[in-house]
C-alpha positions, -999 to +999 in steps of 0.1 A: -441-816-636-464-786-639-466-792-678-484-826-671-509-809-649-516-782-674-522-806-703-544-828-680-565-798-671-566-784-705-578-817-721-605-819-694-616-784-703-619-792-740-641-821-732-663-803-710-665-771-732-691-764-760-690-727-766-661-715-786-658-746-807-668-752-844-696-776-844-689-798-875-686-835-877-649-830-887-641-809-857-659-830-833-640-862-847-607-841-846-612-828-810-621-863-797-590-878-814-568-849-801-582-856-765-573-893-769-540-886-782-531-861-755-542-888-729-520-914-745-490-893-748-494-883-711-496-921-701-464-925-723-446-898-705-456-912-671-445-948-680-412-935-691-404-909-666-380-931-648-367-949-681-334-944-699-325-912-713-334-925-747-368-936-735-376-903-719-362-884-750-384-904-773-414-898-751-408-861-751-405-860-790-438-879-794-454-856-770-441-824-788-457-840-821-490-846-804-491-811-791-482-798-824-510-817-841-533-806-811-523-768-817-533-771-854-568-788-844-575-760-819-565-734-844-590-749-869-618-760-845-619-733-819-628-698-818-625-667-797-611-670-762-611-708-762-589-707-794-565-681-779-562-701-746-560-735-762-535-727-788-514-705-764-512-733-740-502-759-765-476-736-780-462-728-746-459-765-737-443-772-769-416-746-762-411-760-726-407-796-738-384-784-768-361-767-740-362-800-720-352-820-751-324-795-760-310-798-725-313-836-720-313-852-755-288-855-784 
């Protein structure tokens, strides 16, 4: 699914980037935690991709929550183009997953 690859490449770009981010202990901590959370939720999505409908829906909902939190961190801890791209990518992926949830989950 293209969303998985977008989030993976996004997480890698955040780890590699230095310009465009607020360099405070809190933001470094929040960005690191965000990267770890995104990686964990991607593993969860992969683990449940062939699971029951209930398992897939639960994974999708958890992923949306992680992305919502990530978007908030990027709003606070990134600037300029990085902020625009990171927040836009998270918000776009959230919308995609909400559509998937609406079509497939009760």
